[in-house]
C-alpha positions as CSV (number, residue, x, y, z in Angstrom):
1,M,9.0,-83.6,-100.4
2,E,5.5,-83.1,-98.2
3,T,4.1,-80.2,-97.2
4,A,1.4,-79.4,-94.8
5,G,-0.7,-76.5,-95.0
6,I,-3.4,-74.9,-92.6
7,I,-5.9,-71.9,-93.3
8,A,-6.5,-69.7,-90.5
9,E,-6.6,-66.4,-88.8
10,Y,-4.8,-67.0,-85.8
11,N,-7.2,-64.5,-83.8
12,P,-5.2,-64.3,-81.6
13,F,-2.8,-67.7,-82.3
14,H,-3.3,-69.9,-78.9
15,N,-2.8,-73.5,-77.6
16,G,-5.4,-74.9,-79.9
17,H,-3.5,-73.0,-82.9
18,G,0.1,-74.3,-81.7
19,F,-1.5,-78.0,-81.3
20,L,-2.8,-77.6,-85.1
21,Q,0.8,-76.6,-86.4
22,Q,1.9,-79.9,-84.0
23,Q,0.0,-82.0,-85.7
24,A,0.7,-80.8,-89.1
25,A,4.3,-80.9,-88.7
26,Q,4.3,-84.4,-87.7
27,L,2.1,-85.3,-90.8
28,A,4.8,-83.4,-93.0
29,S,8.8,-82.0,-93.5
30,R,7.4,-78.7,-94.4
31,T,4.3,-76.0,-93.0
32,A,3.0,-73.6,-94.3
33,A,0.0,-71.5,-93.5
34,V,-2.5,-69.0,-95.4
35,L,-3.9,-66.1,-93.1
36,S,-6.8,-63.5,-93.2
37,G,-5.4,-60.3,-93.2
38,Y,-6.4,-57.1,-91.2
39,F,-10.3,-58.2,-91.4
40,V,-11.8,-61.6,-90.9
41,Q,-14.4,-63.8,-92.2
42,R,-16.7,-63.2,-89.5
43,G,-16.8,-59.8,-90.4
44,E,-14.9,-57.2,-88.2
45,P,-11.2,-56.1,-87.8
46,A,-8.6,-58.5,-87.1
47,L,-7.7,-58.2,-83.1
48,Y,-3.9,-57.7,-84.4
49,S,-2.1,-57.5,-87.5
50,P,-1.5,-60.3,-90.1
51,F,1.9,-59.4,-89.6
52,L,2.1,-60.1,-85.6
53,R,-0.2,-63.1,-86.0
54,A,2.4,-64.9,-88.4
55,E,5.2,-64.1,-86.4
56,A,3.5,-65.9,-83.0
57,A,3.0,-69.2,-85.3
58,L,6.3,-69.2,-86.4
59,K,7.4,-68.7,-83.5
60,E,5.8,-72.0,-82.3
61,G,7.2,-74.1,-85.6
62,L,5.6,-72.7,-88.7
63,D,7.9,-72.5,-91.8
64,L,6.1,-70.1,-93.7
65,A,3.0,-67.2,-93.4
66,V,1.5,-65.7,-96.5
67,S,-1.4,-63.3,-96.4
68,L,-4.8,-63.8,-98.4
69,P,-6.3,-60.4,-100.0
70,T,-8.9,-58.7,-98.1
71,A,-11.2,-59.3,-100.1
72,M,-10.9,-63.0,-99.6
73,S,-10.9,-62.6,-95.6
74,L,-13.8,-61.0,-96.0
75,A,-15.8,-63.5,-98.2
76,P,-18.2,-66.3,-98.0
77,G,-16.9,-69.1,-96.8
78,E,-16.8,-71.3,-100.4
79,L,-15.1,-67.8,-101.5
80,F,-12.6,-68.1,-98.2
81,A,-11.9,-71.8,-98.7
82,R,-11.5,-72.0,-102.4
83,A,-8.7,-68.1,-101.8
84,G,-7.0,-70.6,-99.1
85,V,-7.3,-73.3,-101.1
86,L,-5.6,-72.1,-104.2
87,A,-3.3,-70.1,-101.8
88,L,-2.0,-73.4,-100.6
89,A,-1.7,-75.1,-103.5
90,R,0.7,-72.3,-105.3
91,L,3.3,-72.6,-102.1
92,G,2.8,-76.8,-103.3
93,V,0.8,-77.8,-99.9
94,T,0.2,-81.8,-100.5
95,R,-2.1,-82.1,-97.0
96,L,-4.6,-79.4,-95.9
97,V,-4.8,-79.5,-92.0
98,F,-8.0,-78.5,-90.6
99,G,-9.6,-78.1,-87.2
100,C,-12.8,-80.2,-87.1
101,E,-15.6,-81.5,-84.6
102,S,-16.2,-84.8,-86.2
103,G,-15.1,-86.8,-89.2
104,D,-12.0,-88.2,-91.6
105,A,-11.1,-87.0,-94.8
106,A,-13.9,-89.5,-96.6
107,T,-16.8,-88.2,-94.6
108,F,-16.0,-84.3,-95.5
109,R,-15.1,-85.4,-99.3
110,Q,-19.0,-86.9,-99.3
111,A,-20.4,-84.3,-96.9
112,A,-19.1,-81.8,-99.6
113,Q,-21.2,-84.3,-102.7
114,T,-24.0,-83.9,-100.6
115,V,-24.1,-80.3,-99.8
116,R,-23.6,-79.4,-103.7
117,A,-26.5,-82.0,-104.5
118,A,-28.9,-80.3,-102.4
119,E,-28.2,-76.9,-103.3
120,N,-28.9,-78.3,-106.5
121,S,-32.1,-79.5,-105.4
122,P,-35.6,-77.6,-105.8
123,L,-36.3,-78.0,-102.2
124,F,-33.2,-75.5,-101.5
125,S,-34.5,-73.1,-104.3
126,R,-37.9,-73.4,-102.4
127,L,-36.6,-72.8,-99.1
128,L,-34.7,-70.1,-100.2
129,Q,-38.1,-68.7,-101.6
130,Q,-39.5,-68.9,-98.0
131,G,-37.1,-66.0,-97.6
132,M,-34.4,-68.6,-95.1
133,G,-30.7,-67.6,-95.1
134,Y,-28.7,-69.7,-97.7
135,P,-26.7,-71.9,-95.0
136,K,-29.7,-72.8,-93.0
137,A,-32.0,-73.5,-96.3
138,R,-28.5,-75.6,-97.1
139,S,-28.3,-77.3,-93.9
140,R,-32.3,-77.7,-93.9
141,A,-32.2,-79.2,-97.2
142,V,-30.0,-81.5,-96.3
143,G,-31.1,-83.1,-93.6
144,L,-34.5,-83.3,-95.1
145,L,-33.1,-84.6,-98.6
146,Y,-30.4,-87.1,-96.7
147,G,-31.2,-87.4,-93.2
148,Q,-30.6,-85.7,-89.7
149,E,-26.9,-86.8,-89.2
150,A,-26.1,-85.5,-92.2
151,E,-28.1,-82.4,-91.1
152,D,-26.3,-82.5,-87.8
153,F,-22.5,-83.0,-89.2
154,L,-22.8,-79.4,-90.8
155,S,-24.3,-77.5,-87.5
156,T,-20.4,-77.0,-86.1
157,P,-18.7,-73.8,-87.6
158,N,-15.0,-76.5,-88.2
159,N,-17.2,-78.6,-90.1
160,Q,-19.0,-76.1,-92.5
161,L,-15.7,-74.6,-92.9
162,G,-14.1,-78.0,-93.4
163,V,-16.6,-79.1,-96.2
164,C,-16.0,-75.8,-97.8
165,Y,-12.0,-77.2,-97.6
166,A,-13.3,-80.5,-99.7
167,A,-15.3,-78.8,-101.9
168,A,-12.1,-76.5,-103.2
169,V,-9.6,-79.1,-103.1
170,E,-12.0,-81.4,-105.2
171,E,-12.2,-78.7,-107.7
172,F,-9.0,-76.9,-107.8
173,A,-6.3,-78.7,-106.1
174,P,-7.6,-82.3,-105.9
175,Q,-3.8,-83.4,-105.6
176,I,-4.4,-81.9,-101.8
177,Q,-4.8,-84.8,-99.2
178,L,-7.8,-83.5,-96.8
179,C,-5.9,-84.7,-92.7
180,P,-9.1,-83.4,-90.6
181,I,-7.8,-83.5,-87.3
182,P,-10.1,-82.6,-84.2
183,R,-10.7,-79.8,-82.2
184,Q,-8.9,-79.6,-78.5
185,G,-11.1,-78.7,-75.8
186,T,-13.9,-76.0,-75.8
187,G,-16.2,-74.9,-78.9
188,H,-15.9,-72.2,-81.1
189,H,-17.9,-69.8,-79.3
190,S,-17.2,-71.6,-75.8
191,F,-16.8,-69.0,-73.1
192,T,-15.7,-71.9,-70.8
193,P,-12.5,-72.3,-71.3
194,Q,-10.8,-76.5,-70.9
195,G,-7.4,-77.3,-69.4
196,E,-5.6,-75.6,-71.3
197,Y,-7.3,-74.5,-73.8
198,A,-10.1,-71.7,-75.1
199,S,-11.8,-70.4,-78.0
200,A,-10.6,-67.9,-80.0
201,T,-13.9,-66.0,-79.2
202,L,-13.6,-65.8,-75.6
203,L,-9.7,-65.1,-75.5
204,R,-10.9,-61.8,-77.5
205,E,-13.0,-60.7,-75.2
206,T,-10.5,-61.2,-72.7
207,I,-8.0,-59.4,-74.4
208,R,-10.3,-56.7,-75.1
209,R,-11.0,-56.0,-71.6
210,G,-7.5,-55.5,-70.7
211,E,-7.4,-59.0,-69.4
212,F,-4.3,-61.3,-70.8
213,P,-4.8,-64.9,-70.9
214,D,-1.3,-66.1,-69.8
215,R,-2.9,-70.1,-69.5
216,Y,-4.2,-70.1,-73.2
217,I,-1.4,-68.3,-75.3
218,P,1.8,-70.2,-76.1
219,S,4.3,-68.3,-73.9
220,S,6.6,-68.1,-76.9
221,S,4.8,-65.0,-78.1
222,Q,3.0,-63.9,-75.4
223,P,5.2,-61.2,-74.9
224,L,4.7,-60.6,-78.4
225,L,1.0,-60.3,-77.9
226,R,1.4,-58.7,-74.6
227,K,3.1,-54.8,-76.4
228,A,1.1,-54.7,-79.7
229,P,-1.3,-52.4,-80.8
230,L,-4.9,-54.0,-81.0
231,C,-7.7,-53.2,-82.8
232,P,-11.2,-53.0,-80.4
233,Q,-14.4,-54.6,-82.2
234,D,-15.8,-51.4,-82.7
235,G,-12.6,-49.6,-83.4
236,L,-13.3,-48.7,-86.9
237,E,-17.5,-47.8,-85.9
238,Q,-17.7,-44.1,-87.0
239,A,-15.9,-45.1,-90.1
240,V,-18.3,-47.5,-91.4
241,L,-21.4,-45.3,-90.2
242,Y,-20.1,-42.7,-92.0
243,V,-19.3,-44.4,-95.2
244,L,-23.4,-46.4,-95.0
245,R,-24.6,-42.5,-94.4
246,T,-23.0,-41.0,-97.2
247,M,-23.3,-44.0,-99.6
248,P,-25.6,-43.7,-102.9
249,P,-28.0,-46.7,-102.9
250,E,-26.3,-48.0,-106.5
251,K,-22.8,-47.9,-105.1
252,L,-23.6,-49.9,-102.3
253,A,-25.8,-52.1,-104.2
254,A,-22.3,-53.2,-106.5
255,I,-20.4,-54.0,-103.3
256,A,-19.9,-57.8,-102.1
257,Q,-22.7,-59.5,-101.1
258,V,-25.0,-56.9,-101.5
259,G,-28.4,-58.2,-103.3
260,E,-32.0,-58.5,-102.9
261,G,-32.2,-54.5,-102.8
262,L,-30.9,-55.0,-98.8
263,E,-28.9,-52.1,-99.7
264,H,-32.0,-50.0,-99.0
265,R,-32.6,-51.7,-95.9
266,I,-28.8,-51.3,-94.6
267,L,-29.2,-47.3,-95.4
268,R,-32.0,-46.7,-93.5
269,A,-31.1,-48.7,-90.9
270,A,-27.4,-46.7,-90.7
271,K,-29.1,-43.5,-90.3
272,H,-31.2,-44.2,-87.4
273,A,-28.0,-46.1,-85.9
274,A,-25.4,-45.4,-82.9
275,S,-23.4,-48.1,-83.3
276,L,-22.5,-51.1,-85.1
277,S,-24.2,-53.3,-83.0
278,Q,-27.8,-51.4,-83.5
279,L,-27.0,-51.1,-86.8
280,L,-26.6,-54.7,-87.1
281,S,-30.2,-54.8,-84.8
282,L,-31.8,-52.7,-87.7
283,C,-30.3,-54.8,-90.3
284,A,-31.2,-58.7,-88.9
285,C,-33.6,-60.6,-90.5
286,P,-33.7,-64.3,-91.3
287,R,-32.5,-64.2,-94.8
288,Y,-29.7,-62.8,-94.1
289,T,-26.6,-63.8,-91.3
290,N,-25.2,-61.3,-88.8
291,A,-21.5,-62.6,-90.4
292,R,-23.0,-61.8,-93.5
293,L,-24.1,-58.5,-92.9
294,R,-21.3,-57.7,-90.9
295,R,-18.8,-58.3,-93.6
296,I,-21.2,-56.2,-96.0
297,F,-20.2,-53.4,-93.6
298,Y,-16.3,-54.0,-94.0
299,C,-16.6,-54.5,-97.8
300,A,-18.5,-50.8,-97.8
301,L,-15.6,-49.1,-95.3
302,L,-13.1,-50.6,-98.3
303,G,-14.9,-50.2,-101.4
304,I,-14.9,-54.0,-102.1
305,S,-17.0,-54.9,-105.3
306,K,-18.2,-57.8,-106.1
307,K,-16.2,-58.1,-108.7
308,E,-13.0,-58.2,-106.5
309,Q,-14.7,-61.1,-104.6
310,T,-14.5,-63.8,-106.7
311,G,-12.3,-66.1,-104.6
312,R,-8.9,-66.0,-106.9
313,P,-6.0,-64.4,-105.3
314,E,-4.2,-61.7,-107.5
315,Y,-0.9,-62.4,-105.4
316,L,-0.4,-63.3,-101.6
317,R,1.4,-61.1,-99.3
318,L,4.7,-63.2,-98.1
319,L,4.6,-61.9,-93.9
320,G,7.4,-64.7,-92.8
321,M,9.5,-67.6,-92.8
322,N,12.2,-69.6,-91.2
323,Q,14.8,-71.6,-92.9
324,K,12.3,-74.4,-94.0
325,G,10.6,-72.0,-95.6
326,R,13.0,-70.5,-97.5
327,E,13.6,-74.0,-99.1
328,L,10.1,-74.3,-99.4
329,L,9.9,-70.7,-101.6
330,S,13.0,-71.5,-103.8
331,A,10.9,-74.8,-104.6
332,M,8.2,-73.3,-106.1
333,P,8.0,-72.6,-109.8
334,K,8.5,-69.6,-110.9
335,A,5.3,-69.2,-113.1
336,G,1.5,-68.9,-110.9
337,I,0.2,-66.2,-108.7
338,P,2.8,-64.0,-107.6
339,V,4.2,-64.9,-103.8
340,T,6.2,-61.4,-102.7
341,A,7.4,-59.7,-99.5
342,S,7.3,-56.3,-102.0
343,P,3.7,-55.6,-102.6
344,A,5.1,-52.1,-104.4
345,K,5.6,-54.2,-107.2
346,F,2.6,-55.2,-107.9
347,S,0.8,-51.9,-107.0
348,H,-1.1,-52.4,-110.4
349,L,-3.3,-54.9,-109.0
350,V,-6.4,-53.8,-107.3
351,Q,-6.2,-56.4,-104.6
352,V,-2.7,-55.1,-103.8
353,R,-3.8,-51.2,-103.0
354,R,-7.6,-52.8,-101.1
355,D,-5.1,-54.6,-98.7
356,A,-2.8,-51.1,-98.3
357,L,-5.9,-49.5,-97.6
358,A,-6.9,-52.1,-95.4
359,A,-3.8,-51.8,-93.4
360,D,-4.1,-47.9,-93.3
361,L,-7.7,-48.1,-91.9
362,W,-7.3,-50.7,-89.4
363,G,-4.0,-49.2,-87.8
364,L,-6.9,-45.8,-87.1
365,G,-9.4,-48.4,-85.1
366,C,-6.1,-49.2,-83.4
367,T,-4.8,-48.6,-79.7
368,P,-3.1,-46.4,-79.9
369,R,-3.2,-45.0,-83.6
370,Q,-0.9,-46.4,-86.3
371,V,0.6,-44.3,-88.9
372,A,-0.1,-45.4,-92.9
373,G,1.8,-47.5,-95.1
374,E,2.2,-50.8,-93.0
375,W,1.3,-53.2,-95.9
376,W,4.2,-50.9,-98.1
377,K,6.8,-50.8,-96.0
378,H,6.5,-53.8,-92.9
379,P,9.9,-56.2,-93.5
380,L,9.1,-59.8,-94.1
381,I,9.4,-61.7,-90.9
382,R,12.1,-63.9,-90.9
383,L,13.6,-66.6,-87.9
384,N,16.4,-68.7,-87.6
């Protein structure tokens, strides 16, 4: 039986996500999604909890939702994609459905091979030595070696992540078929809606201003989102600054994605910054993207080390399911990554304890503030 899988943040769940799930449902008899947890890959707290985002997706036809460990949600694209693909493989997914700006499955497979060849070239090493950031150096090397068209294909966020998915599938789950779906409506970071579609970036800004974008959110999840606690982008600003002002250099040097003496730059900046935006400005340089710096800030807050950010989940937290999801869960092999709605049974795992901490800290940044313990206590979401 075919199962279509999606790797997503749903931050928040909107009409474009609903469209993607509809396409997935047409390709397979069952659908599953692997969601980011309380923090997301662009390096910030999620607007809503993973349980609420999963429930919104289930109300729009998804059959089963699990959460990636926080260390993977806050990882660079390659590790995020690897973790997501390994999670989908554990769930028995046969088709990976993802949004893209252009290209078919063959194009993404070829692009993944092109990127791998470019990353192994002397040209790529020279571009890094010249101070160019990793993503920019990779794209530039692809352009210089394989032409402008190849570089342009990598210039959009969804295509970049799609290439990471293609590489991860080839290496870790070749049984999964790539199913790219053209993105509907506006661009990834666009602030201009188009029809009934608006970018998640615009929707987050709108919701954080205290407005609710009814037109772009499925009616099934509107009551959920309207009443739910949410975490502002700067909700944990003081906590992050406190940690960075008090953390010794050797400890920050061990944090995921910190390298090349970056810890000293961040610690100096933290003493002169009164906000996260100021901290980002003081740390900014061509070598490091803003997203990488933001991920480092939150990895430092949570204590996520390089050793933890492997791209390999130790477990998957089951968030919710319907009857089809229960059938999918029953059909999974018993051996493999634990998939559980009771993380306390696996409290000996570092990733479980880290996720519990992420939930507690996220709750402190919320409006209104939330009590601790949600990761341990929240019940499995069940829909008929």
